[in-house]
C-alpha positions as a LaTeX table, in Angstrom:
\begin{tabular}{lrrr}
\hline
Residue & $x$ (\AA) & $y$ (\AA) & $z$ (\AA) \\
\hline
Met1 & 0.02 & 0.00 & $-0.04$ \\
Gly2 & 1.15 & 3.55 & $-0.74$ \\
Met3 & 2.19 & 5.76 & 2.12 \\
Lys4 & $-0.13$ & 8.64 & 2.78 \\
Ile5 & 1.00 & 12.06 & 4.14 \\
Ser6 & $-1.28$ & 14.13 & 6.34 \\
Ala7 & $-2.08$ & 17.81 & 5.75 \\
Asp8 & $-0.41$ & 18.58 & 9.08 \\
Glu9 & 2.84 & 17.06 & 7.81 \\
Leu10 & 2.65 & 18.85 & 4.53 \\
Glu11 & 1.95 & 22.13 & 6.26 \\
Ala12 & 5.11 & 21.71 & 8.40 \\
Leu13 & 7.12 & 20.82 & 5.27 \\
Phe14 & 5.93 & 23.91 & 3.36 \\
Asp15 & 6.73 & 26.15 & 6.33 \\
Ala16 & 10.37 & 25.84 & 5.23 \\
Leu17 & 9.71 & 27.33 & 1.74 \\
Pro18 & 9.53 & 31.08 & 1.81 \\
Asp19 & 8.73 & 31.29 & $-1.94$ \\
Val20 & 5.80 & 28.89 & $-1.83$ \\
Val21 & 2.35 & 29.29 & $-0.30$ \\
Phe22 & 0.50 & 26.18 & 0.80 \\
Phe23 & $-3.06$ & 25.94 & 1.96 \\
Val24 & $-5.89$ & 23.48 & 2.53 \\
Lys25 & $-9.53$ & 24.54 & 2.74 \\
Asp26 & $-12.68$ & 22.77 & 3.70 \\
Gly27 & $-15.89$ & 22.45 & 1.68 \\
Ser28 & $-17.01$ & 25.92 & 2.69 \\
Gly29 & $-13.72$ & 27.52 & 1.65 \\
Arg30 & $-12.44$ & 28.01 & 5.16 \\
Tyr31 & $-8.73$ & 27.53 & 5.73 \\
Thr32 & $-7.91$ & 24.37 & 7.63 \\
His33 & $-4.08$ & 24.51 & 6.99 \\
Ala34 & $-1.85$ & 27.43 & 5.99 \\
Asn35 & 1.93 & 27.50 & 5.88 \\
Leu36 & 3.84 & 30.36 & 7.55 \\
Thr37 & 4.54 & 32.05 & 4.19 \\
Leu38 & 0.86 & 32.63 & 3.67 \\
Val39 & 0.45 & 33.85 & 7.24 \\
Arg40 & 3.31 & 36.35 & 6.86 \\
Arg41 & 2.15 & 37.65 & 3.46 \\
Leu42 & $-1.20$ & 38.35 & 4.92 \\
Gly43 & 0.54 & 40.53 & 7.42 \\
Leu44 & $-0.50$ & 38.29 & 10.30 \\
Lys45 & 1.61 & 36.80 & 13.05 \\
His46 & $-0.02$ & 33.46 & 13.90 \\
Arg47 & $-1.41$ & 30.56 & 11.93 \\
Ser48 & $-4.47$ & 30.69 & 14.17 \\
Asp49 & $-5.25$ & 34.11 & 12.65 \\
Val50 & $-5.93$ & 32.31 & 9.34 \\
Ile51 & $-7.41$ & 28.96 & 10.27 \\
Gly52 & $-11.17$ & 28.80 & 10.30 \\
Arg53 & $-11.54$ & 31.94 & 8.19 \\
Asp54 & $-12.33$ & 32.25 & 4.49 \\
Val55 & $-10.95$ & 34.61 & 1.80 \\
Thr56 & $-13.72$ & 37.19 & 2.28 \\
Glu57 & $-12.66$ & 37.65 & 5.90 \\
Leu58 & $-8.94$ & 37.92 & 5.09 \\
Phe59 & $-8.87$ & 40.00 & 1.92 \\
Pro60 & $-10.52$ & 43.22 & 0.79 \\
Gln61 & $-13.83$ & 42.86 & $-0.96$ \\
Ser62 & $-12.40$ & 43.51 & $-4.43$ \\
Leu63 & $-10.05$ & 40.51 & $-3.97$ \\
Gly64 & $-11.93$ & 38.22 & $-1.63$ \\
Gly65 & $-14.90$ & 37.87 & $-4.04$ \\
Ser66 & $-12.66$ & 36.90 & $-6.88$ \\
Tyr67 & $-10.81$ & 34.24 & $-4.84$ \\
Ala68 & $-14.10$ & 32.91 & $-3.44$ \\
Thr69 & $-15.31$ & 32.45 & $-7.06$ \\
Gln70 & $-12.20$ & 30.59 & $-7.99$ \\
Asp71 & $-12.53$ & 28.41 & $-4.94$ \\
Gln72 & $-16.02$ & 27.50 & $-5.89$ \\
Arg73 & $-14.92$ & 26.33 & $-9.33$ \\
Val74 & $-12.47$ & 23.95 & $-7.64$ \\
Leu75 & $-15.13$ & 22.75 & $-5.19$ \\
Glu76 & $-17.17$ & 21.90 & $-8.24$ \\
Gly77 & $-14.40$ & 19.65 & $-9.48$ \\
Glu78 & $-12.18$ & 21.93 & $-11.60$ \\
Val79 & $-8.35$ & 21.54 & $-11.41$ \\
Ile80 & $-6.34$ & 24.72 & $-11.79$ \\
Glu81 & $-2.82$ & 24.09 & $-12.98$ \\
Asn82 & 0.03 & 26.66 & $-13.22$ \\
Gln83 & $-2.27$ & 29.64 & $-13.54$ \\
Leu84 & $-0.19$ & 32.81 & $-13.86$ \\
Glu85 & $-1.24$ & 35.33 & $-11.27$ \\
Val86 & $-0.17$ & 38.50 & $-9.51$ \\
His87 & $-0.09$ & 39.10 & $-5.92$ \\
Met88 & 0.54 & 42.31 & $-4.05$ \\
Phe89 & 3.21 & 42.56 & $-1.30$ \\
Pro90 & 2.46 & 44.85 & 1.66 \\
Asn91 & 4.36 & 47.70 & 0.04 \\
Arg92 & 1.98 & 47.33 & $-2.96$ \\
Val93 & 4.76 & 46.02 & $-5.19$ \\
Pro94 & 3.32 & 43.29 & $-7.46$ \\
Gly95 & 4.90 & 39.86 & $-7.55$ \\
Trp96 & 4.21 & 37.01 & $-9.97$ \\
Cys97 & 3.39 & 33.42 & $-9.13$ \\
Leu98 & 2.01 & 30.22 & $-10.59$ \\
Thr99 & $-1.02$ & 28.82 & $-8.70$ \\
Cys100 & $-2.23$ & 25.30 & $-8.59$ \\
Lys101 & $-5.47$ & 24.18 & $-6.89$ \\
Arg102 & $-7.05$ & 20.72 & $-6.70$ \\
Pro103 & $-10.28$ & 19.39 & $-5.23$ \\
Leu104 & $-9.88$ & 17.10 & $-2.23$ \\
Arg105 & $-12.20$ & 14.10 & $-2.53$ \\
Gln106 & $-13.47$ & 11.60 & 0.01 \\
Arg107 & $-15.40$ & 8.63 & $-1.22$ \\
Gly108 & $-15.72$ & 10.34 & $-4.61$ \\
Glu109 & $-17.12$ & 13.60 & $-3.28$ \\
Val110 & $-15.27$ & 16.90 & $-3.20$ \\
Arg111 & $-14.74$ & 17.91 & 0.51 \\
Gly112 & $-12.22$ & 20.68 & 0.14 \\
Ile113 & $-9.26$ & 22.25 & $-1.68$ \\
Val114 & $-5.57$ & 21.90 & $-1.57$ \\
Gly115 & $-3.23$ & 24.34 & $-3.36$ \\
Ile116 & 0.06 & 26.11 & $-3.62$ \\
Ser117 & 1.20 & 29.31 & $-5.18$ \\
Arg118 & 4.91 & 29.42 & $-6.20$ \\
Asp119 & 6.79 & 32.65 & $-6.79$ \\
Leu120 & 7.99 & 33.02 & $-10.33$ \\
Gly121 & 11.76 & 32.62 & $-10.28$ \\
Lys122 & 14.56 & 34.09 & $-12.40$ \\
Pro123 & 15.18 & 32.54 & $-15.89$ \\
Asp124 & 17.63 & 29.75 & $-16.01$ \\
Gly125 & 20.54 & 31.37 & $-17.80$ \\
Arg126 & 22.59 & 28.21 & $-17.80$ \\
His127 & 20.15 & 26.28 & $-20.02$ \\
Pro128 & 21.70 & 25.28 & $-23.40$ \\
Thr129 & 18.94 & 27.09 & $-25.30$ \\
Tyr130 & 18.94 & 30.24 & $-23.15$ \\
Val131 & 20.70 & 32.38 & $-25.74$ \\
Arg132 & 18.21 & 31.37 & $-28.50$ \\
Leu133 & 15.22 & 31.83 & $-26.22$ \\
Arg134 & 16.49 & 35.40 & $-25.44$ \\
Arg135 & 15.68 & 36.24 & $-29.07$ \\
Val136 & 12.08 & 35.07 & $-28.46$ \\
Leu137 & 11.90 & 37.08 & $-25.19$ \\
Ala138 & 13.17 & 40.22 & $-27.04$ \\
His139 & 10.54 & 39.73 & $-29.78$ \\
Leu140 & 7.78 & 39.35 & $-27.27$ \\
Gln141 & 8.91 & 42.44 & $-25.33$ \\
Glu142 & 8.87 & 44.49 & $-28.49$ \\
His143 & 5.65 & 43.12 & $-29.86$ \\
Tyr144 & 3.64 & 42.15 & $-26.68$ \\
Ala145 & 0.57 & 44.09 & $-27.84$ \\
Glu146 & 0.43 & 42.30 & $-31.20$ \\
Gly147 & $-0.88$ & 38.95 & $-32.20$ \\
Val148 & 2.19 & 36.64 & $-32.09$ \\
Arg149 & 2.25 & 33.20 & $-33.81$ \\
Val150 & 4.00 & 30.50 & $-31.87$ \\
Ala151 & 5.43 & 29.15 & $-35.17$ \\
Arg152 & 7.15 & 32.49 & $-35.76$ \\
Leu153 & 8.66 & 32.38 & $-32.24$ \\
Ala154 & 9.95 & 28.88 & $-32.91$ \\
Glu155 & 11.64 & 30.10 & $-36.09$ \\
Leu156 & 13.39 & 32.86 & $-34.17$ \\
Ala157 & 14.83 & 30.25 & $-31.78$ \\
Asp158 & 15.58 & 27.72 & $-34.56$ \\
Leu159 & 13.44 & 25.14 & $-32.76$ \\
Ser160 & 10.30 & 23.21 & $-33.45$ \\
Val161 & 7.19 & 24.46 & $-31.78$ \\
Ala162 & 7.20 & 21.46 & $-29.40$ \\
Gln163 & 10.86 & 22.12 & $-28.53$ \\
Leu164 & 10.22 & 25.85 & $-28.01$ \\
Glu165 & 7.34 & 25.28 & $-25.62$ \\
Arg166 & 9.32 & 22.60 & $-23.67$ \\
His167 & 12.53 & 24.64 & $-23.37$ \\
Phe168 & 10.70 & 27.87 & $-22.79$ \\
Arg169 & 8.92 & 26.46 & $-19.78$ \\
Lys170 & 12.09 & 25.04 & $-18.36$ \\
Val171 & 13.95 & 28.37 & $-18.71$ \\
Phe172 & 11.21 & 30.89 & $-17.87$ \\
Gln173 & 8.73 & 28.59 & $-16.01$ \\
Leu174 & 6.08 & 29.93 & $-18.40$ \\
Thr175 & 4.74 & 29.19 & $-21.83$ \\
Pro176 & 5.36 & 31.86 & $-24.51$ \\
Gln177 & 1.65 & 32.72 & $-24.33$ \\
Gln178 & 1.85 & 33.18 & $-20.52$ \\
Leu179 & 4.91 & 35.44 & $-20.89$ \\
Gln180 & 3.06 & 37.63 & $-23.40$ \\
Thr181 & 0.13 & 37.87 & $-20.97$ \\
Lys182 & 2.62 & 38.79 & $-18.21$ \\
Leu183 & 4.12 & 41.53 & $-20.33$ \\
Arg184 & 0.75 & 42.94 & $-21.29$ \\
Ile185 & $-0.55$ & 43.01 & $-17.65$ \\
Glu186 & 2.66 & 44.52 & $-16.40$ \\
Glu187 & 2.32 & 47.36 & $-18.86$ \\
Ala188 & $-1.38$ & 47.78 & $-18.02$ \\
Met189 & $-0.54$ & 48.03 & $-14.33$ \\
Arg190 & 2.09 & 50.64 & $-15.12$ \\
Arg191 & $-0.36$ & 52.66 & $-17.23$ \\
Leu192 & $-3.06$ & 52.45 & $-14.63$ \\
His193 & $-0.96$ & 54.68 & $-12.41$ \\
Gly194 & $-1.61$ & 57.42 & $-14.96$ \\
Glu195 & $-4.65$ & 59.21 & $-16.32$ \\
Asp196 & $-5.44$ & 57.34 & $-19.54$ \\
Ser197 & $-8.80$ & 55.76 & $-19.76$ \\
Ile198 & $-9.14$ & 52.05 & $-18.98$ \\
Ala199 & $-10.49$ & 51.37 & $-22.48$ \\
Ala200 & $-7.40$ & 53.11 & $-24.07$ \\
Ile201 & $-5.01$ & 51.21 & $-21.80$ \\
Gly202 & $-6.56$ & 47.89 & $-22.76$ \\
Leu203 & $-6.25$ & 48.65 & $-26.51$ \\
Ala204 & $-2.65$ & 49.86 & $-26.09$ \\
Cys205 & $-1.77$ & 46.60 & $-24.31$ \\
Gly206 & $-3.14$ & 44.37 & $-27.07$ \\
Phe207 & $-6.66$ & 43.49 & $-25.86$ \\
Ala208 & $-9.45$ & 43.46 & $-28.40$ \\
Asp209 & $-11.81$ & 45.52 & $-26.29$ \\
Gln210 & $-12.37$ & 46.77 & $-22.67$ \\
Ser211 & $-14.39$ & 43.64 & $-21.78$ \\
Ala212 & $-11.54$ & 41.32 & $-22.79$ \\
Phe213 & $-9.05$ & 43.52 & $-20.95$ \\
Ala214 & $-11.07$ & 43.50 & $-17.72$ \\
Arg215 & $-11.60$ & 39.73 & $-17.84$ \\
Gln216 & $-7.91$ & 38.95 & $-18.29$ \\
Phe217 & $-6.78$ & 41.59 & $-15.74$ \\
Lys218 & $-9.18$ & 40.29 & $-13.01$ \\
Ala219 & $-8.18$ & 36.65 & $-13.75$ \\
Thr220 & $-4.56$ & 37.56 & $-13.37$ \\
Val221 & $-4.52$ & 40.26 & $-10.66$ \\
Gly222 & $-7.59$ & 39.26 & $-8.79$ \\
Met223 & $-9.35$ & 42.65 & $-9.20$ \\
Thr224 & $-10.65$ & 44.79 & $-12.03$ \\
Pro225 & $-8.51$ & 47.49 & $-13.61$ \\
Arg226 & $-10.67$ & 50.10 & $-11.92$ \\
Asp227 & $-10.19$ & 48.53 & $-8.48$ \\
Tyr228 & $-6.41$ & 48.29 & $-9.14$ \\
Arg229 & $-6.27$ & 51.95 & $-10.08$ \\
Ala230 & $-8.10$ & 52.83 & $-6.91$ \\
Leu231 & $-5.73$ & 50.72 & $-4.83$ \\
Val232 & $-2.52$ & 52.24 & $-6.19$ \\
Ser233 & $-3.96$ & 55.76 & $-6.09$ \\
Ala234 & $-5.12$ & 55.57 & $-2.45$ \\
Pro235 & $-2.85$ & 56.89 & 0.29 \\
Ala236 & $-1.16$ & 54.08 & 2.21 \\
Asn237 & $-2.17$ & 55.56 & 5.60 \\
Gly238 & $-0.62$ & 52.71 & 7.40 \\
Arg239 & $-3.30$ & 50.08 & 6.60 \\
Arg240 & $-2.34$ & 46.63 & 5.54 \\
Ala241 & $-2.38$ & 46.24 & 1.84 \\
Pro242 & $-4.31$ & 43.37 & 0.28 \\
Met243 & $-2.39$ & 40.22 & $-0.39$ \\
Ala244 & $-3.42$ & 38.07 & $-3.28$ \\
Glu245 & $-4.51$ & 34.56 & $-2.52$ \\
Arg246 & $-2.22$ & 33.81 & $-5.29$ \\
Val247 & $-0.45$ & 33.69 & $-2.20$ \\
Ser248 & $-3.76$ & 32.05 & $-1.67$ \\
\hline
\end{tabular}
């Protein structure tokens, strides 16, 4: 028989990883386990400050509602794998992570959620294809707002499409499509500090219309462009900034 590891043991193991958030939630979305990375990123001191509470109690309304919706999808059986997301550190500086969530089943029924969010690390500059993939990166950085064909990116790297996607993920931990989304959202966040309209920012960043921009932004950042603009425009006044459950 296979050895089983309890959530308590996993929680203790993930306590040692400062760049990974680990959590378990029950069927009502309440935290039953949370590693210390999550506790600290929430600006809290003790694990007991998190356990028994749900995202709407721990995050501002603009974020908590989005995370609760995502949790509900998982409780209905959906598996979320390597979803590129942004979280906000207490100083409001954004950080990128890859989130995975899975339904926990007992006797075939979903009884909870287990998940991690891993900080996006630096590219692996020692990988044999790094120099060729830098050409792809430079192209995406220059043309992030345009429609980019993966076949064209593969040509730039002198690789097949399958090789490009495999090596790109190893070097950057992302697919080329995810990296383009990251570049677009980063530019949108930068522009939202200014005075341009949200519709104009979406078009400038390569989104077909304001609706498409709002959907992608909320899926990645956890709040609408309007809410993000309000967050970064508001005075800090000493209050704890929202942390994304992408530290979730």
